[in-house]
VEXDREN-2710 file (C-alpha; in Angstrom, 1 decimal):
% VEXDREN-2710
k/r/px/py/pz
1/MET/32.9/25.0/-7.3
2/THR/34.0/28.4/-8.5
3/LEU/31.8/30.7/-10.5
4/ALA/33.7/30.1/-13.7
5/HIS/33.1/26.3/-13.4
6/MET/29.3/26.6/-12.9
7/PRO/27.5/25.0/-15.9
8/VAL/25.1/28.0/-16.3
9/VAL/28.0/30.5/-16.3
10/ARG/29.9/28.4/-18.9
11/ASP/26.8/28.1/-21.1
12/LEU/26.2/31.8/-20.8
13/GLY/29.7/32.5/-21.9
14/VAL/29.1/30.2/-25.0
15/LEU/25.9/32.1/-25.8
16/LEU/27.6/35.5/-25.7
17/ARG/30.4/34.2/-28.0
18/LEU/27.8/33.4/-30.7
19/ARG/27.9/36.4/-33.0
20/ASN/24.4/36.2/-34.4
21/PHE/22.9/35.7/-30.9
22/ARG/24.7/38.9/-29.7
23/ARG/23.4/40.8/-32.7
24/LEU/19.8/39.6/-32.2
25/LEU/20.2/40.5/-28.5
26/ALA/21.3/44.0/-29.4
27/VAL/18.2/44.4/-31.6
28/ARG/16.1/43.3/-28.6
29/LEU/17.8/45.5/-26.0
30/LEU/17.6/48.7/-28.1
31/SER/14.0/48.0/-29.2
32/GLN/12.8/47.2/-25.7
33/SER/14.6/50.0/-24.0
34/ALA/12.8/52.3/-26.5
35/ASP/9.5/50.6/-25.5
36/GLY/10.2/51.3/-21.9
37/VAL/10.9/55.0/-22.6
38/TYR/7.9/55.4/-24.7
39/GLN/5.4/53.4/-22.5
40/VAL/6.5/55.1/-19.3
41/ALA/6.3/58.5/-21.0
42/LEU/2.7/57.7/-21.9
43/ALA/1.9/56.3/-18.5
44/THR/3.2/59.4/-16.7
45/TYR/1.2/61.6/-19.1
46/VAL/-2.0/59.7/-18.3
47/VAL/-1.4/59.1/-14.6
48/PHE/0.7/62.0/-13.3
49/SER/-0.1/65.0/-15.5
50/PRO/-1.6/67.7/-13.2
51/GLU/-4.3/68.4/-15.8
52/ASN/-5.5/64.8/-15.8
53/GLU/-7.8/63.4/-13.1
54/THR/-6.5/59.9/-12.6
55/THR/-8.9/57.1/-11.7
56/PRO/-8.7/53.3/-12.1
57/GLY/-11.4/53.7/-14.8
58/ALA/-9.2/56.2/-16.7
59/ILE/-6.2/53.9/-16.5
60/ALA/-8.3/51.0/-17.7
61/SER/-9.7/53.0/-20.5
62/ALA/-6.2/54.1/-21.7
63/MET/-5.0/50.5/-21.6
64/ALA/-8.1/49.4/-23.6
65/VAL/-7.5/52.0/-26.2
66/LEU/-3.8/51.2/-26.5
67/LEU/-4.0/47.4/-26.2
68/LEU/-7.3/45.9/-27.4
69/PRO/-7.5/47.4/-30.9
70/TYR/-4.1/46.2/-32.0
71/SER/-4.7/42.8/-30.4
72/LEU/-6.9/42.2/-33.3
73/ILE/-3.9/42.4/-35.6
74/GLY/-2.1/39.7/-33.7
75/PRO/-3.1/36.8/-36.0
76/PHE/-2.3/38.9/-39.0
77/ALA/1.2/39.6/-37.5
78/GLY/1.7/35.8/-37.1
79/VAL/0.7/35.0/-40.7
80/LEU/3.0/37.7/-42.0
81/LEU/5.9/36.7/-39.7
82/ASP/5.7/33.2/-41.2
83/ARG/6.1/34.7/-44.7
84/TRP/8.3/37.8/-44.3
85/PRO/12.0/37.7/-43.4
86/ARG/12.0/38.4/-39.7
87/ARG/15.1/40.5/-40.0
88/GLN/13.2/42.9/-42.3
89/VAL/10.4/43.1/-39.8
90/PHE/13.0/44.3/-37.2
91/LEU/14.5/46.8/-39.6
92/TYR/11.4/48.4/-41.1
93/GLY/9.3/48.0/-37.9
94/ASN/11.8/50.0/-35.8
95/LEU/12.3/52.7/-38.5
96/LEU/8.5/53.1/-38.7
97/ARG/8.3/53.4/-34.9
98/ALA/11.0/56.0/-34.8
99/VAL/9.0/58.2/-37.2
100/LEU/5.7/57.6/-35.3
101/ALA/7.3/58.4/-32.0
102/CYS/8.4/61.7/-33.3
103/CYS/4.8/62.4/-34.3
104/THR/3.6/61.5/-30.8
105/ALA/6.1/64.0/-29.3
106/LEU/4.8/66.7/-31.6
107/LEU/1.2/65.9/-30.5
108/LEU/2.3/66.1/-26.8
109/LEU/3.6/69.6/-27.4
110/SER/0.4/70.7/-29.2
111/SER/-3.2/71.2/-28.0
112/VAL/-4.9/68.3/-29.8
113/PRO/-7.9/66.1/-28.9
114/ASP/-7.1/63.0/-26.8
115/TRP/-8.2/60.7/-29.5
116/LEU/-5.5/61.9/-31.8
117/PHE/-2.8/61.3/-29.2
118/TYR/-4.1/57.8/-28.6
119/ALA/-4.2/57.1/-32.3
120/SER/-0.6/58.0/-32.6
121/ALA/0.4/55.9/-29.6
122/LEU/-1.7/53.0/-30.9
123/CYS/0.3/53.0/-34.2
124/VAL/3.6/52.7/-32.3
125/THR/2.5/49.9/-30.1
126/ALA/0.8/48.1/-33.0
127/VAL/4.1/47.7/-34.8
128/ASN/5.5/46.4/-31.5
129/ARG/3.4/43.2/-31.9
130/PHE/5.4/42.3/-35.0
131/VAL/8.8/43.0/-33.5
132/LEU/8.3/41.2/-30.2
133/ALA/6.7/38.1/-31.7
134/GLY/9.4/38.0/-34.3
135/LEU/12.2/38.2/-31.7
136/SER/10.8/35.1/-29.9
137/ALA/10.2/33.2/-33.1
138/ALA/13.7/34.0/-34.3
139/LEU/15.6/33.0/-31.2
140/PRO/15.9/29.2/-32.0
141/ARG/17.6/30.2/-35.3
142/VAL/20.7/31.6/-33.5
143/VAL/21.2/29.1/-30.6
144/ASP/21.2/25.3/-30.3
145/THR/18.4/23.3/-28.7
146/GLU/20.5/22.5/-25.6
147/ARG/21.0/26.1/-24.7
148/LEU/17.5/27.3/-25.6
149/VAL/16.3/27.4/-22.0
150/LEU/19.3/29.6/-21.0
151/ALA/18.7/31.8/-24.1
152/ASN/15.1/32.2/-23.1
153/SER/16.3/33.2/-19.6
154/LEU/18.9/35.7/-20.9
155/SER/17.3/37.3/-23.9
156/PRO/13.7/38.2/-22.9
157/THR/14.9/39.0/-19.3
158/ALA/17.6/41.2/-20.7
159/GLY/14.9/42.8/-22.8
160/THR/12.7/43.4/-19.8
161/LEU/15.6/44.9/-17.9
162/ALA/16.3/47.1/-20.9
163/ALA/12.7/48.2/-20.9
164/THR/12.8/48.9/-17.2
165/ALA/16.0/50.9/-17.6
166/GLY/14.3/52.8/-20.4
167/GLY/11.4/53.5/-18.1
168/GLY/13.8/54.8/-15.5
169/LEU/15.4/57.1/-18.1
170/ALA/11.9/58.4/-19.0
171/LEU/11.2/59.2/-15.4
172/ALA/14.6/60.9/-15.0
173/ILE/14.1/63.0/-18.2
174/ARG/10.6/64.0/-16.9
175/VAL/12.2/65.3/-13.7
176/LEU/15.1/67.0/-15.4
177/THR/12.9/68.7/-18.0
178/ASP/10.2/69.8/-15.5
179/GLY/7.6/67.3/-16.7
180/SER/8.3/67.1/-20.4
181/ASP/7.0/63.8/-21.7
182/ALA/7.8/64.9/-25.3
183/ALA/11.5/64.9/-24.5
184/ALA/11.3/61.3/-23.3
185/VAL/9.3/60.2/-26.4
186/LEU/12.0/61.7/-28.6
187/LEU/14.6/59.6/-26.8
188/GLY/12.5/56.6/-27.5
189/ALA/12.5/57.5/-31.2
190/ALA/16.3/57.7/-31.2
191/LEU/16.6/54.2/-29.6
192/TYR/14.1/52.7/-32.2
193/LEU/16.4/54.1/-34.9
194/LEU/19.5/52.5/-33.3
195/SER/17.6/49.1/-33.1
196/ALA/16.9/49.3/-36.8
197/LEU/20.6/49.9/-37.5
198/ALA/21.5/46.9/-35.3
199/ALA/19.1/44.7/-37.3
200/MET/21.1/45.5/-40.5
201/THR/24.0/43.6/-39.0
202/LEU/22.1/40.3/-39.4
203/SER/21.7/38.4/-42.6
204/ARG/18.4/38.9/-44.4
205/THR/17.6/35.2/-44.5
206/LEU/19.2/34.1/-41.2
207/LEU/16.2/34.4/-38.9
208/GLY/13.7/32.5/-41.1
209/PRO/11.1/31.5/-41.6
210/ASP/12.1/28.2/-43.4
211/ARG/9.5/28.4/-46.1
212/ASP/10.5/30.5/-49.1
213/LEU/7.5/32.8/-49.2
214/ASP/9.4/36.1/-49.1
215/HIS/7.7/37.4/-52.2
216/VAL/4.0/36.5/-51.4
217/PRO/2.0/39.6/-52.2
218/LEU/0.6/41.4/-49.1
219/ARG/-3.0/41.1/-50.4
220/LYS/-2.7/37.4/-50.9
221/ALA/-1.1/36.9/-47.5
222/LEU/-3.9/38.8/-45.8
223/THR/-6.6/36.8/-47.6
224/THR/-5.1/33.6/-46.1
225/THR/-5.1/35.0/-42.6
226/ALA/-8.2/33.2/-41.4
227/ARG/-7.0/29.8/-42.8
228/GLY/-3.5/30.4/-41.3
229/LEU/-5.0/31.2/-38.0
230/ALA/-7.1/28.1/-38.0
231/GLU/-4.1/26.0/-38.9
232/GLY/-2.1/27.6/-36.1
233/LEU/-4.9/26.9/-33.5
234/ARG/-5.2/23.3/-34.7
235/HIS/-1.4/22.9/-34.4
236/LEU/-1.6/24.4/-30.9
237/ALA/-4.4/22.0/-30.0
238/GLU/-2.2/19.1/-30.9
239/ARG/0.6/20.5/-28.7
240/ARG/-1.2/20.2/-25.4
241/ASP/1.9/21.0/-23.3
242/ALA/2.3/24.3/-25.1
243/ALA/-1.4/25.1/-24.7
244/HIS/-1.4/24.5/-21.0
245/ALA/1.7/26.6/-20.5
246/LEU/0.0/29.4/-22.4
247/ALA/-3.1/29.2/-20.3
248/ALA/-1.0/29.5/-17.1
249/MET/0.9/32.4/-18.5
250/THR/-2.3/34.2/-19.4
251/VAL/-3.7/33.9/-15.8
252/VAL/-0.3/35.1/-14.4
253/ARG/-0.4/38.1/-16.8
254/PHE/-4.0/38.9/-15.5
255/CYS/-2.7/38.9/-12.0
256/TYR/0.2/41.2/-12.9
257/GLY/-2.1/43.6/-14.7
258/ALA/-4.4/43.9/-11.7
259/LEU/-1.6/44.6/-9.3
260/THR/0.0/47.1/-11.8
261/VAL/-3.1/49.3/-11.7
262/MET/-3.3/49.0/-7.9
263/VAL/0.4/50.1/-7.6
264/LEU/-0.1/53.0/-10.0
265/MET/-3.0/54.3/-7.9
266/LEU/-1.1/53.8/-4.7
267/CYS/1.9/55.8/-6.1
268/ARG/-0.4/58.5/-7.3
269/TYR/-2.5/59.1/-4.2
270/ALA/-1.9/56.9/-1.2
271/TRP/1.9/57.1/-0.9
272/SER/2.7/60.6/-1.9
273/ASP/1.8/64.2/-1.4
274/GLY/3.0/65.4/-4.9
275/GLU/3.9/64.3/-8.4
276/SER/7.7/63.9/-7.7
277/ASP/7.1/61.6/-4.7
278/GLY/4.8/59.4/-6.7
279/LEU/7.2/59.2/-9.6
280/ALA/10.1/58.3/-7.2
281/LEU/8.0/55.5/-5.7
282/LEU/7.0/54.2/-9.1
283/GLY/10.7/54.2/-10.1
284/LEU/11.5/52.2/-7.0
285/ALA/8.7/49.7/-7.9
286/LEU/10.1/49.3/-11.4
287/GLY/13.6/48.8/-10.0
288/ALA/12.3/46.1/-7.6
289/SER/10.6/44.3/-10.4
290/ALA/13.7/44.5/-12.6
291/THR/15.7/42.9/-9.8
292/GLY/13.1/40.1/-9.8
293/TYR/13.4/39.7/-13.5
294/PHE/17.2/39.3/-13.1
295/ALA/16.8/36.7/-10.3
296/ALA/14.4/34.7/-12.6
297/ALA/17.0/34.7/-15.4
298/VAL/19.6/33.3/-13.0
299/MET/17.3/30.8/-11.3
300/SER/15.2/29.5/-14.2
301/PRO/17.8/27.4/-16.1
302/TRP/18.6/25.5/-12.9
303/ALA/15.0/25.3/-11.8
304/VAL/13.7/24.0/-15.1
305/GLY/16.4/21.4/-15.2
306/ARG/15.7/20.3/-11.6
307/PHE/11.9/20.5/-11.5
308/GLY/10.9/20.5/-15.2
309/ARG/9.0/23.3/-16.9
310/TYR/5.7/22.5/-15.2
311/GLY/7.3/22.2/-11.9
312/TRP/8.9/25.6/-12.2
313/LEU/5.6/27.1/-13.3
314/ALA/3.9/25.5/-10.3
315/GLY/6.6/26.8/-7.9
316/CYS/6.5/30.3/-9.3
317/ALA/2.7/30.6/-9.0
318/GLY/2.6/28.8/-5.6
319/GLY/5.2/31.2/-4.2
320/ALA/3.2/34.2/-5.4
321/ALA/0.0/32.8/-3.9
322/LEU/1.7/32.7/-0.5
323/LEU/3.8/35.9/-0.5
324/GLU/1.6/38.3/-2.4
325/PRO/-1.1/38.6/0.3
326/ALA/1.4/38.4/3.1
327/LEU/3.3/41.5/1.7
328/GLY/0.4/43.3/-0.1
329/LEU/-2.3/43.5/2.5
330/SER/-0.5/46.1/4.5
331/PHE/-0.6/48.5/1.5
332/ALA/2.6/50.0/2.9
333/PRO/5.4/51.0/0.5
334/ALA/8.2/48.8/1.8
335/PRO/6.3/45.5/1.8
336/MET/4.8/46.3/-1.6
337/LEU/8.2/47.0/-3.0
338/ALA/9.3/43.5/-1.8
339/ALA/6.1/42.1/-3.4
340/ALA/7.2/43.9/-6.7
341/PHE/10.4/41.9/-6.5
342/ILE/8.6/38.6/-6.0
343/LEU/6.1/39.3/-8.8
344/GLY/8.9/40.3/-11.1
345/LEU/10.6/36.9/-10.4
346/VAL/7.4/35.0/-10.7
347/THR/6.2/36.6/-13.9
348/GLN/9.5/36.4/-15.7
349/GLY/10.2/32.8/-14.4
350/THR/6.7/31.8/-15.8
351/LYS/7.4/33.5/-19.1
352/ILE/10.8/31.8/-19.5
353/ALA/9.3/28.3/-19.0
354/THR/6.3/29.1/-21.3
355/ASP/8.5/30.5/-24.0
356/THR/10.7/27.4/-24.0
357/GLU/7.7/25.1/-24.0
358/VAL/6.2/26.8/-27.0
359/GLN/9.5/27.0/-28.9
360/THR/10.3/23.4/-28.4
361/SER/6.7/22.0/-28.9
362/VAL/5.7/24.1/-31.9
363/ASP/7.0/23.6/-35.5
364/ASP/9.0/26.5/-36.9
365/ALA/6.5/27.1/-39.7
366/TYR/3.9/27.9/-37.0
367/ARG/6.0/29.8/-34.5
368/GLY/5.1/33.2/-35.8
369/ARG/1.4/32.6/-35.5
370/ILE/1.6/30.9/-32.1
371/PHE/3.7/33.7/-30.6
372/SER/1.3/36.3/-32.1
373/LEU/-1.6/34.5/-30.4
374/TYR/0.5/34.4/-27.3
375/ASP/0.9/38.2/-27.5
376/VAL/-2.9/38.6/-28.0
377/LEU/-3.5/36.6/-24.8
378/PHE/-1.0/38.8/-23.0
379/ASN/-2.8/42.0/-23.9
380/VAL/-6.4/40.8/-23.5
381/ALA/-5.5/39.4/-20.0
382/PHE/-3.8/42.7/-19.0
383/VAL/-6.8/44.9/-20.2
384/ALA/-9.3/42.5/-18.5
385/ALA/-7.3/42.9/-15.3
386/ALA/-7.4/46.6/-15.6
387/ALA/-11.1/46.5/-16.2
388/MET/-11.7/44.4/-13.1
389/SER/-9.5/46.7/-11.0
390/ALA/-11.5/49.7/-12.3
391/LEU/-14.7/48.1/-10.8
392/VAL/-13.3/47.3/-7.4
393/LEU/-10.4/49.7/-6.7
394/PRO/-11.1/52.7/-4.5
395/ALA/-9.6/56.1/-5.4
396/ASP/-6.5/55.6/-3.3
397/GLY/-5.8/52.0/-4.6
398/ARG/-6.2/50.1/-1.4
399/SER/-8.2/47.0/-2.1
400/VAL/-8.3/43.8/-0.1
401/VAL/-10.5/42.2/-2.8
402/VAL/-7.9/42.6/-5.5
403/VAL/-5.1/41.2/-3.4
404/VAL/-7.1/38.2/-2.2
405/THR/-8.5/37.5/-5.7
406/VAL/-5.0/37.6/-7.3
407/ALA/-3.7/35.2/-4.6
408/VAL/-6.5/32.7/-5.3
409/LEU/-5.7/32.8/-9.0
410/TYR/-2.0/32.2/-8.4
411/ALA/-3.0/29.2/-6.2
412/ILE/-5.2/27.8/-9.0
413/VAL/-2.4/28.0/-11.5
414/SER/0.0/26.3/-9.1
415/VAL/-2.3/23.4/-8.5
416/SER/-3.1/23.0/-12.2
417/MET/0.6/23.0/-13.2
418/LEU/1.4/20.4/-10.5
419/ARG/-1.4/18.1/-11.9
420/ARG/-0.1/18.6/-15.4
421/ARG/3.4/17.8/-14.3
422/ARG/2.2/14.5/-12.8
423/ALA/0.3/13.7/-15.9
424/SER/3.3/14.3/-18.1
425/ALA/5.5/12.2/-15.9
426/ALA/3.0/9.4/-16.0
427/VAL/2.9/9.5/-19.8
428/GLN/6.7/9.6/-20.0
429/HIS/6.9/6.6/-17.6
430/THR/4.5/4.6/-19.7
431/ARG/6.5/5.3/-22.9
432/THR/9.7/4.3/-21.1
433/ALA/8.1/1.1/-19.9
434/LYS/7.2/0.1/-23.4
END
């Protein structure tokens, strides 16, 4: 069979011929490339700036400041996404982030208190919750159900690759400008502006939501947040397959967060004698993860079709449980870069299966809320992992405890997903027999 006759390649060609899918994809690619530029610029400022004394606790504190406060707005984002035209969220959200990123660049060039810098960064990343949740909720509006798994492979993975490429650009700019994080942040602002312009190519009503609540006043929408959140949680409780997939993804995200902090510390202290060496190794780690994301995009449609969503989730977690300690316990750069590839594949493969499960199990009227809750779980798990790492990581990042703990968690996820797969198969068999 030639490449042109492979079903996945044919379906991919069909997806890319869909005009509205291409336009939504362009919004995602530009937005997430800007995210990558902005986030890596902040990370290098916190971790690699000579004036900053980097410790696992400092990294965890920065993550907590940037992630936990705006996790509280996740439910609000969901309620509003189920009322506001999602296209308008992409347009105005990216315009706002472009302005705020310019403010962050000015603060980096000035001698200001750290809290003011973090407040500016917090505002940029808070808007990100609306945009990313809206992109996931809008995807079923531009592709048919049969190709939704493939769209979930291509679109979020392409966004992750764009974010990784943006991160690489930020690192390159930092080297070329002799350590200027402000220049990288300004590039991120320009990309946010381009994403806003790309959103204008989409129809205002195309991306939903279905209910005609475009003109609900903001105050009224906010007063119904608690009730809307409760309804979303009840809806999720009734969709047990989606709930189990979200739980698995949360644990996998925790593992990824713990290993991210460990790699940052290894790049900063254990693997390099200077800032440039550490940045180069961090860039290689990002590239290895990006390659894993791409591999997941290629493999996931076939794997989900062959093993089912829970089977693929179990396979991803099981592979990580075996390979992560085998590669990571040496704490040497080459094996750890191989581990970065594996974890990129595992994390993105798990996300593709989870996204598809949520999108197909949850009604469109609730998707905004569920994906916002999904996003909150992502952030809380990541910060919790950073906090755990801060307690056990030594200054150079070498920790057998972290590597073994993460492997055990992956194994638990794998076993749980295998049990869920068998239970779902039994229910399906009973229904067929009737």
